[in-house]
Biopython code that builds the backbone (N, CA, C, O; Angstrom):
import numpy as np
from Bio.PDB.StructureBuilder import StructureBuilder

atoms = [
    (1, "MET", "N", (-2.185, -19.803, 33.636)),
    (1, "MET", "CA", (-2.982, -20.503, 32.671)),
    (1, "MET", "C", (-4.048, -19.591, 32.068)),
    (1, "MET", "O", (-4.233, -19.559, 30.851)),
    (2, "VAL", "N", (-4.740, -18.856, 32.922)),
    (2, "VAL", "CA", (-5.788, -17.957, 32.451)),
    (2, "VAL", "C", (-5.176, -16.799, 31.668)),
    (2, "VAL", "O", (-5.718, -16.373, 30.648)),
    (3, "ARG", "N", (-4.044, -16.294, 32.154)),
    (3, "ARG", "CA", (-3.385, -15.190, 31.445)),
    (3, "ARG", "C", (-2.966, -15.605, 30.043)),
    (3, "ARG", "O", (-3.095, -14.831, 29.095)),
    (4, "GLU", "N", (-2.473, -16.810, 29.915)),
    (4, "GLU", "CA", (-2.076, -17.320, 28.598)),
    (4, "GLU", "C", (-3.278, -17.430, 27.677)),
    (4, "GLU", "O", (-3.186, -17.094, 26.496)),
    (5, "ALA", "N", (-4.393, -17.891, 28.195)),
    (5, "ALA", "CA", (-5.609, -18.004, 27.392)),
    (5, "ALA", "C", (-6.102, -16.631, 26.956)),
    (5, "ALA", "O", (-6.544, -16.460, 25.820)),
    (6, "ILE", "N", (-6.029, -15.657, 27.849)),
    (6, "ILE", "CA", (-6.430, -14.290, 27.502)),
    (6, "ILE", "C", (-5.510, -13.726, 26.440)),
    (6, "ILE", "O", (-5.972, -13.081, 25.499)),
    (7, "ARG", "N", (-4.208, -13.961, 26.577)),
    (7, "ARG", "CA", (-3.237, -13.445, 25.604)),
    (7, "ARG", "C", (-3.462, -14.060, 24.218)),
    (7, "ARG", "O", (-3.424, -13.356, 23.209)),
    (8, "VAL", "N", (-3.695, -15.360, 24.175)),
    (8, "VAL", "CA", (-3.933, -16.039, 22.900)),
    (8, "VAL", "C", (-5.240, -15.556, 22.276)),
    (8, "VAL", "O", (-5.310, -15.342, 21.066)),
    (9, "THR", "N", (-6.261, -15.385, 23.091)),
    (9, "THR", "CA", (-7.552, -14.905, 22.588)),
    (9, "THR", "C", (-7.422, -13.495, 22.044)),
    (9, "THR", "O", (-7.981, -13.185, 20.992)),
    (10, "TYR", "N", (-6.694, -12.636, 22.742)),
    (10, "TYR", "CA", (-6.490, -11.266, 22.289)),
    (10, "TYR", "C", (-5.754, -11.246, 20.953)),
    (10, "TYR", "O", (-6.156, -10.530, 20.037)),
    (11, "ARG", "N", (-4.684, -12.021, 20.835)),
    (11, "ARG", "CA", (-3.920, -12.058, 19.588)),
    (11, "ARG", "C", (-4.774, -12.552, 18.434)),
    (11, "ARG", "O", (-4.723, -12.000, 17.335)),
    (12, "THR", "N", (-5.557, -13.590, 18.683)),
    (12, "THR", "CA", (-6.419, -14.142, 17.637)),
    (12, "THR", "C", (-7.491, -13.133, 17.232)),
    (12, "THR", "O", (-7.752, -12.948, 16.043)),
    (13, "ALA", "N", (-8.106, -12.486, 18.206)),
    (13, "ALA", "CA", (-9.136, -11.491, 17.907)),
    (13, "ALA", "C", (-8.539, -10.315, 17.139)),
    (13, "ALA", "O", (-9.166, -9.792, 16.218)),
    (14, "ARG", "N", (-7.343, -9.902, 17.511)),
    (14, "ARG", "CA", (-6.676, -8.794, 16.826)),
    (14, "ARG", "C", (-6.385, -9.156, 15.376)),
    (14, "ARG", "O", (-6.606, -8.343, 14.478)),
    (15, "ARG", "N", (-5.889, -10.370, 15.139)),
    (15, "ARG", "CA", (-5.627, -10.826, 13.765)),
    (15, "ARG", "C", (-6.902, -10.859, 12.941)),
    (15, "ARG", "O", (-6.901, -10.466, 11.775)),
    (16, "ILE", "N", (-7.988, -11.326, 13.540)),
    (16, "ILE", "CA", (-9.260, -11.398, 12.822)),
    (16, "ILE", "C", (-9.760, -10.004, 12.470)),
    (16, "ILE", "O", (-10.178, -9.765, 11.337)),
    (17, "VAL", "N", (-9.723, -9.083, 13.425)),
    (17, "VAL", "CA", (-10.205, -7.720, 13.173)),
    (17, "VAL", "C", (-9.361, -7.034, 12.108)),
    (17, "VAL", "O", (-9.906, -6.412, 11.196)),
    (18, "ILE", "N", (-8.046, -7.138, 12.208)),
    (18, "ILE", "CA", (-7.172, -6.527, 11.208)),
    (18, "ILE", "C", (-7.393, -7.175, 9.849)),
    (18, "ILE", "O", (-7.392, -6.486, 8.829)),
    (19, "GLY", "N", (-7.582, -8.486, 9.820)),
    (19, "GLY", "CA", (-7.834, -9.176, 8.559)),
    (19, "GLY", "C", (-9.131, -8.734, 7.902)),
    (19, "GLY", "O", (-9.170, -8.492, 6.695)),
    (20, "VAL", "N", (-10.184, -8.629, 8.686)),
    (20, "VAL", "CA", (-11.483, -8.226, 8.133)),
    (20, "VAL", "C", (-11.434, -6.796, 7.608)),
    (20, "VAL", "O", (-11.921, -6.516, 6.513)),
    (21, "ILE", "N", (-10.847, -5.890, 8.388)),
    (21, "ILE", "CA", (-10.766, -4.495, 7.949)),
    (21, "ILE", "C", (-9.878, -4.375, 6.716)),
    (21, "ILE", "O", (-10.248, -3.697, 5.757)),
    (22, "GLY", "N", (-8.723, -5.015, 6.723)),
    (22, "GLY", "CA", (-7.807, -4.930, 5.589)),
    (22, "GLY", "C", (-8.387, -5.511, 4.321)),
    (22, "GLY", "O", (-8.274, -4.907, 3.254)),
    (23, "VAL", "N", (-9.010, -6.681, 4.420)),
    (23, "VAL", "CA", (-9.617, -7.305, 3.237)),
    (23, "VAL", "C", (-10.764, -6.447, 2.723)),
    (23, "VAL", "O", (-10.943, -6.319, 1.512)),
    (24, "SER", "N", (-11.540, -5.863, 3.619)),
    (24, "SER", "CA", (-12.637, -4.990, 3.196)),
    (24, "SER", "C", (-12.112, -3.785, 2.421)),
    (24, "SER", "O", (-12.680, -3.414, 1.393)),
    (25, "VAL", "N", (-11.044, -3.181, 2.902)),
    (25, "VAL", "CA", (-10.477, -2.020, 2.214)),
    (25, "VAL", "C", (-9.920, -2.432, 0.850)),
    (25, "VAL", "O", (-10.101, -1.710, -0.130)),
    (26, "VAL", "N", (-9.250, -3.573, 0.774)),
    (26, "VAL", "CA", (-8.727, -4.045, -0.509)),
    (26, "VAL", "C", (-9.870, -4.326, -1.486)),
    (26, "VAL", "O", (-9.770, -3.980, -2.663)),
    (27, "ILE", "N", (-10.948, -4.946, -1.017)),
    (27, "ILE", "CA", (-12.087, -5.230, -1.892)),
    (27, "ILE", "C", (-12.720, -3.936, -2.398)),
    (27, "ILE", "O", (-13.083, -3.844, -3.571)),
    (28, "VAL", "N", (-12.853, -2.954, -1.540)),
    (28, "VAL", "CA", (-13.380, -1.651, -1.978)),
    (28, "VAL", "C", (-12.441, -1.042, -3.011)),
    (28, "VAL", "O", (-12.903, -0.461, -3.993)),
    (29, "GLY", "N", (-11.137, -1.165, -2.808)),
    (29, "GLY", "CA", (-10.171, -0.639, -3.771)),
    (29, "GLY", "C", (-10.255, -1.347, -5.107)),
    (29, "GLY", "O", (-10.169, -0.703, -6.153)),
    (30, "VAL", "N", (-10.422, -2.660, -5.092)),
    (30, "VAL", "CA", (-10.557, -3.405, -6.340)),
    (30, "VAL", "C", (-11.846, -2.994, -7.053)),
    (30, "VAL", "O", (-11.864, -2.881, -8.279)),
    (31, "ALA", "N", (-12.910, -2.772, -6.308)),
    (31, "ALA", "CA", (-14.156, -2.300, -6.923)),
    (31, "ALA", "C", (-13.970, -0.922, -7.543)),
    (31, "ALA", "O", (-14.603, -0.602, -8.549)),
    (32, "MET", "N", (-13.104, -0.106, -6.949)),
    (32, "MET", "CA", (-12.867, 1.234, -7.472)),
    (32, "MET", "C", (-12.089, 1.229, -8.785)),
    (32, "MET", "O", (-11.971, 2.268, -9.434)),
    (33, "ILE", "N", (-11.558, 0.077, -9.182)),
    (33, "ILE", "CA", (-10.891, 0.014, -10.482)),
    (33, "ILE", "C", (-11.913, 0.277, -11.584)),
    (33, "ILE", "O", (-11.615, 0.968, -12.559)),
    (34, "VAL", "N", (-13.116, -0.272, -11.433)),
    (34, "VAL", "CA", (-14.155, -0.050, -12.443)),
    (34, "VAL", "C", (-15.139, 1.036, -12.039)),
    (34, "VAL", "O", (-15.807, 1.610, -12.898)),
    (35, "LEU", "N", (-15.238, 1.324, -10.758)),
    (35, "LEU", "CA", (-16.101, 2.393, -10.270)),
    (35, "LEU", "C", (-15.257, 3.645, -10.050)),
    (35, "LEU", "O", (-14.034, 3.557, -9.937)),
    (36, "PRO", "N", (-15.900, 4.807, -9.990)),
    (36, "PRO", "CA", (-15.111, 6.024, -9.739)),
    (36, "PRO", "C", (-14.540, 6.019, -8.319)),
    (36, "PRO", "O", (-15.233, 5.729, -7.345)),
    (37, "GLY", "N", (-13.277, 6.344, -8.246)),
    (37, "GLY", "CA", (-12.629, 6.410, -6.942)),
    (37, "GLY", "C", (-11.136, 6.188, -7.063)),
    (37, "GLY", "O", (-10.653, 5.729, -8.098)),
    (38, "PRO", "N", (-10.407, 6.511, -6.014)),
    (38, "PRO", "CA", (-8.946, 6.408, -6.028)),
    (38, "PRO", "C", (-8.448, 4.994, -5.711)),
    (38, "PRO", "O", (-7.896, 4.753, -4.637)),
    (39, "ALA", "N", (-8.643, 4.073, -6.638)),
    (39, "ALA", "CA", (-8.278, 2.671, -6.399)),
    (39, "ALA", "C", (-6.798, 2.511, -6.121)),
    (39, "ALA", "O", (-6.414, 1.662, -5.316)),
    (40, "PHE", "N", (-5.961, 3.302, -6.764)),
    (40, "PHE", "CA", (-4.521, 3.136, -6.623)),
    (40, "PHE", "C", (-4.001, 3.737, -5.324)),
    (40, "PHE", "O", (-2.802, 3.694, -5.053)),
    (41, "ILE", "N", (-4.888, 4.287, -4.535)),
    (41, "ILE", "CA", (-4.541, 4.727, -3.185)),
    (41, "ILE", "C", (-5.151, 3.773, -2.156)),
    (41, "ILE", "O", (-4.531, 3.462, -1.138)),
    (42, "VAL", "N", (-6.371, 3.315, -2.436)),
    (42, "VAL", "CA", (-7.100, 2.486, -1.477)),
    (42, "VAL", "C", (-6.511, 1.080, -1.390)),
    (42, "VAL", "O", (-6.414, 0.528, -0.294)),
    (43, "ILE", "N", (-6.119, 0.490, -2.511)),
    (43, "ILE", "CA", (-5.566, -0.864, -2.486)),
    (43, "ILE", "C", (-4.268, -0.923, -1.668)),
    (43, "ILE", "O", (-4.149, -1.794, -0.807)),
    (44, "PRO", "N", (-3.289, -0.032, -1.901)),
    (44, "PRO", "CA", (-2.107, -0.067, -1.027)),
    (44, "PRO", "C", (-2.425, 0.222, 0.443)),
    (44, "PRO", "O", (-1.754, -0.297, 1.336)),
    (45, "ALA", "N", (-3.442, 1.044, 0.694)),
    (45, "ALA", "CA", (-3.829, 1.300, 2.086)),
    (45, "ALA", "C", (-4.351, 0.018, 2.735)),
    (45, "ALA", "O", (-4.036, -0.270, 3.890)),
    (46, "GLY", "N", (-5.142, -0.743, 1.998)),
    (46, "GLY", "CA", (-5.629, -2.014, 2.522)),
    (46, "GLY", "C", (-4.499, -2.999, 2.770)),
    (46, "GLY", "O", (-4.494, -3.715, 3.772)),
    (47, "LEU", "N", (-3.535, -3.031, 1.845)),
    (47, "LEU", "CA", (-2.370, -3.908, 2.040)),
    (47, "LEU", "C", (-1.541, -3.458, 3.236)),
    (47, "LEU", "O", (-0.983, -4.287, 3.955)),
    (48, "ALA", "N", (-1.460, -2.149, 3.451)),
    (48, "ALA", "CA", (-0.722, -1.646, 4.610)),
    (48, "ALA", "C", (-1.403, -2.068, 5.905)),
    (48, "ALA", "O", (-0.734, -2.408, 6.881)),
    (49, "ILE", "N", (-2.733, -2.046, 5.913)),
    (49, "ILE", "CA", (-3.462, -2.506, 7.104)),
    (49, "ILE", "C", (-3.200, -3.991, 7.326)),
    (49, "ILE", "O", (-2.924, -4.421, 8.446)),
    (50, "LEU", "N", (-3.290, -4.766, 6.255)),
    (50, "LEU", "CA", (-3.052, -6.207, 6.383)),
    (50, "LEU", "C", (-1.611, -6.522, 6.788)),
    (50, "LEU", "O", (-1.360, -7.506, 7.485)),
    (51, "SER", "N", (-0.666, -5.686, 6.351)),
    (51, "SER", "CA", (0.737, -5.969, 6.638)),
    (51, "SER", "C", (1.088, -5.798, 8.114)),
    (51, "SER", "O", (2.174, -6.189, 8.541)),
    (52, "ILE", "N", (0.184, -5.221, 8.890)),
    (52, "ILE", "CA", (0.403, -5.127, 10.336)),
    (52, "ILE", "C", (0.520, -6.527, 10.937)),
    (52, "ILE", "O", (1.308, -6.747, 11.857)),
    (53, "GLU", "N", (-0.260, -7.462, 10.421)),
    (53, "GLU", "CA", (-0.293, -8.809, 10.995)),
    (53, "GLU", "C", (0.157, -9.922, 10.055)),
    (53, "GLU", "O", (0.529, -10.997, 10.525)),
    (54, "PHE", "N", (0.136, -9.697, 8.742)),
    (54, "PHE", "CA", (0.354, -10.792, 7.812)),
    (54, "PHE", "C", (1.575, -10.535, 6.928)),
    (54, "PHE", "O", (1.706, -9.469, 6.328)),
    (55, "ALA", "N", (2.458, -11.520, 6.859)),
    (55, "ALA", "CA", (3.698, -11.379, 6.091)),
    (55, "ALA", "C", (3.440, -11.336, 4.590)),
    (55, "ALA", "O", (4.156, -10.644, 3.867)),
    (56, "PHE", "N", (2.429, -12.064, 4.104)),
    (56, "PHE", "CA", (2.164, -12.053, 2.664)),
    (56, "PHE", "C", (1.798, -10.657, 2.194)),
    (56, "PHE", "O", (2.182, -10.256, 1.096)),
    (57, "ALA", "N", (1.058, -9.907, 3.011)),
    (57, "ALA", "CA", (0.675, -8.543, 2.634)),
    (57, "ALA", "C", (1.901, -7.633, 2.634)),
    (57, "ALA", "O", (2.000, -6.728, 1.806)),
    (58, "ARG", "N", (2.832, -7.867, 3.553)),
    (58, "ARG", "CA", (4.078, -7.097, 3.570)),
    (58, "ARG", "C", (4.861, -7.310, 2.292)),
    (58, "ARG", "O", (5.389, -6.357, 1.720)),
    (59, "ARG", "N", (4.942, -8.559, 1.834)),
    (59, "ARG", "CA", (5.652, -8.862, 0.582)),
    (59, "ARG", "C", (4.951, -8.227, -0.603)),
    (59, "ARG", "O", (5.607, -7.646, -1.468)),
    (60, "TRP", "N", (3.617, -8.329, -0.661)),
    (60, "TRP", "CA", (2.864, -7.736, -1.777)),
    (60, "TRP", "C", (3.029, -6.217, -1.793)),
    (60, "TRP", "O", (3.207, -5.619, -2.854)),
    (61, "LEU", "N", (2.971, -5.600, -0.621)),
    (61, "LEU", "CA", (3.128, -4.151, -0.540)),
    (61, "LEU", "C", (4.522, -3.739, -0.990)),
    (61, "LEU", "O", (4.685, -2.737, -1.687)),
    (62, "HIS", "N", (5.525, -4.510, -0.591)),
    (62, "HIS", "CA", (6.905, -4.219, -0.990)),
    (62, "HIS", "C", (7.059, -4.336, -2.510)),
    (62, "HIS", "O", (7.669, -3.470, -3.139)),
    (63, "SER", "N", (6.513, -5.394, -3.098)),
    (63, "SER", "CA", (6.623, -5.546, -4.551)),
    (63, "SER", "C", (5.812, -4.477, -5.280)),
    (63, "SER", "O", (6.210, -4.036, -6.358)),
    (64, "LEU", "N", (4.688, -4.055, -4.712)),
    (64, "LEU", "CA", (3.896, -2.972, -5.306)),
    (64, "LEU", "C", (4.675, -1.664, -5.292)),
    (64, "LEU", "O", (4.650, -0.916, -6.269)),
    (65, "LYS", "N", (5.368, -1.384, -4.190)),
    (65, "LYS", "CA", (6.192, -0.177, -4.104)),
    (65, "LYS", "C", (7.318, -0.212, -5.132)),
    (65, "LYS", "O", (7.565, 0.778, -5.821)),
    (66, "ASN", "N", (8.001, -1.351, -5.236)),
    (66, "ASN", "CA", (9.096, -1.467, -6.200)),
    (66, "ASN", "C", (8.595, -1.342, -7.624)),
    (66, "ASN", "O", (9.228, -0.675, -8.442)),
    (67, "GLY", "N", (7.474, -1.970, -7.938)),
    (67, "GLY", "CA", (6.915, -1.899, -9.280)),
    (67, "GLY", "C", (6.471, -0.507, -9.649)),
    (67, "GLY", "O", (6.691, -0.067, -10.778)),
    (68, "SER", "N", (5.855, 0.192, -8.728)),
    (68, "SER", "CA", (5.412, 1.550, -9.026)),
    (68, "SER", "C", (6.608, 2.490, -9.161)),
    (68, "SER", "O", (6.589, 3.404, -9.986)),
    (69, "GLN", "N", (7.638, 2.273, -8.361)),
    (69, "GLN", "CA", (8.827, 3.126, -8.477)),
    (69, "GLN", "C", (9.526, 2.911, -9.809)),
    (69, "GLN", "O", (9.986, 3.874, -10.424)),
    (70, "SER", "N", (9.614, 1.667, -10.267)),
    (70, "SER", "CA", (10.256, 1.423, -11.562)),
    (70, "SER", "C", (9.412, 1.994, -12.695)),
    (70, "SER", "O", (9.962, 2.464, -13.691)),
    (71, "ALA", "N", (8.082, 1.961, -12.561)),
    (71, "ALA", "CA", (7.220, 2.561, -13.589)),
    (71, "ALA", "C", (7.413, 4.074, -13.632)),
    (71, "ALA", "O", (7.451, 4.665, -14.711)),
    (72, "VAL", "N", (7.535, 4.695, -12.474)),
    (72, "VAL", "CA", (7.771, 6.147, -12.430)),
    (72, "VAL", "C", (9.125, 6.473, -13.045)),
    (72, "VAL", "O", (9.246, 7.446, -13.789)),
    (73, "ASP", "N", (10.136, 5.681, -12.748)),
    (73, "ASP", "CA", (11.465, 5.909, -13.321)),
    (73, "ASP", "C", (11.437, 5.781, -14.840)),
    (73, "ASP", "O", (12.067, 6.574, -15.541)),
    (74, "ARG", "N", (10.711, 4.786, -15.354)),
    (74, "ARG", "CA", (10.609, 4.629, -16.809)),
    (74, "ARG", "C", (9.892, 5.810, -17.436)),
    (74, "ARG", "O", (10.305, 6.292, -18.491)),
    (75, "LEU", "N", (8.823, 6.286, -16.806)),
    (75, "LEU", "CA", (8.096, 7.430, -17.349)),
    (75, "LEU", "C", (8.956, 8.686, -17.337)),
    (75, "LEU", "O", (8.904, 9.488, -18.269)),
    (76, "ARG", "N", (9.731, 8.854, -16.303)),
    (76, "ARG", "CA", (10.614, 10.028, -16.247)),
    (76, "ARG", "C", (11.682, 9.952, -17.333)),
    (76, "ARG", "O", (12.077, 10.977, -17.889)),
    (77, "GLY", "N", (12.146, 8.757, -17.636)),
    (77, "GLY", "CA", (13.141, 8.581, -18.691)),
    (77, "GLY", "C", (12.566, 8.850, -20.065)),
    (77, "GLY", "O", (13.302, 9.249, -20.968)),
    (78, "MET", "N", (11.277, 8.645, -20.248)),
    (78, "MET", "CA", (10.641, 8.863, -21.545)),
    (78, "MET", "C", (10.424, 10.341, -21.839)),
    (78, "MET", "O", (10.287, 10.723, -23.001)),
    (79, "ARG", "N", (10.392, 11.175, -20.811)),
    (79, "ARG", "CA", (10.115, 12.594, -20.997)),
    (79, "ARG", "C", (11.257, 13.335, -21.672)),
    (79, "ARG", "O", (11.039, 14.358, -22.322)),
    (80, "GLY", "N", (12.448, 12.837, -21.524)),
    (80, "GLY", "CA", (13.601, 13.538, -22.066)),
    (80, "GLY", "C", (14.187, 14.459, -21.017)),
    (80, "GLY", "O", (13.779, 14.430, -19.856)),
    (81, "PRO", "N", (15.141, 15.275, -21.426)),
    (81, "PRO", "CA", (15.779, 16.161, -20.447)),
    (81, "PRO", "C", (14.802, 17.223, -19.952)),
    (81, "PRO", "O", (13.966, 17.726, -20.702)),
    (82, "THR", "N", (14.930, 17.543, -18.691)),
    (82, "THR", "CA", (14.072, 18.566, -18.101)),
    (82, "THR", "C", (14.869, 19.836, -17.886)),
    (82, "THR", "O", (16.097, 19.822, -17.800)),
    (83, "ARG", "N", (14.146, 20.919, -17.801)),
    (83, "ARG", "CA", (14.809, 22.189, -17.534)),
    (83, "ARG", "C", (15.145, 22.288, -16.058)),
    (83, "ARG", "O", (14.451, 21.705, -15.225)),
    (84, "PRO", "N", (16.195, 23.016, -15.723)),
    (84, "PRO", "CA", (16.526, 23.182, -14.304)),
    (84, "PRO", "C", (15.413, 23.949, -13.589)),
    (84, "PRO", "O", (14.724, 24.766, -14.199)),
    (85, "ALA", "N", (15.242, 23.683, -12.312)),
    (85, "ALA", "CA", (14.190, 24.328, -11.547)),
    (85, "ALA", "C", (14.421, 25.832, -11.419)),
    (85, "ALA", "O", (13.471, 26.614, -11.446)),
    (86, "HIS", "N", (15.671, 26.230, -11.281)),
    (86, "HIS", "CA", (16.014, 27.647, -11.148)),
    (86, "HIS", "C", (16.945, 28.007, -12.295)),
    (86, "HIS", "O", (18.109, 27.606, -12.289)),
    (87, "PRO", "N", (16.462, 28.745, -13.266)),
    (87, "PRO", "CA", (17.361, 29.081, -14.381)),
    (87, "PRO", "C", (18.499, 29.983, -13.913)),
    (87, "PRO", "O", (18.349, 30.790, -12.995)),
    (88, "THR", "N", (19.625, 29.819, -14.569)),
    (88, "THR", "CA", (20.764, 30.652, -14.200)),
    (88, "THR", "C", (20.532, 32.071, -14.704)),
    (88, "THR", "O", (20.068, 32.264, -15.828)),
    (89, "PRO", "N", (20.850, 33.061, -13.880)),
    (89, "PRO", "CA", (20.624, 34.457, -14.295)),
    (89, "PRO", "C", (21.587, 34.838, -15.423)),
    (89, "PRO", "O", (22.740, 34.408, -15.460)),
    (90, "ARG", "N", (21.078, 35.646, -16.322)),
    (90, "ARG", "CA", (21.914, 36.134, -17.428)),
    (90, "ARG", "C", (22.572, 37.425, -17.024)),
    (90, "ARG", "O", (21.978, 38.266, -16.349)),
    (91, "ALA", "N", (23.815, 37.569, -17.450)),
    (91, "ALA", "CA", (24.559, 38.766, -17.083)),
    (91, "ALA", "C", (24.344, 39.889, -18.040)),
    (91, "ALA", "O", (24.908, 40.969, -17.862)),
]
sb = StructureBuilder()
sb.init_structure("model")
sb.init_model(0)
sb.init_chain("A")
sb.init_seg("    ")
for serial, (resi, resn, name, xyz) in enumerate(atoms, 1):
    if name == "N":
        sb.init_residue(resn, " ", resi, " ")
    sb.init_atom(name, np.array(xyz, "f"), 0.0, 1.0, " ", f" {name:<3s}", serial, name[0])
structure = sb.get_structure()
């Protein structure tokens, strides 16, 4: 009985601590959108912290990754053809 109470208390305390730290990091990241700072690094870091315990943060982080990857793919497509990294030697 006591062990179960300790286990439940530990899990609850862990969720609270992870939630407070993750939300704090996300709020700092959102503030960095208008203030100087790397907001586009801090916000995903906060979501990664939250995703340790919360499924909604895992989904948001996953959609953020997919959205950023598609944006990068679109930007690469707009550049046009690129030169090869190692040009072929001329004879």
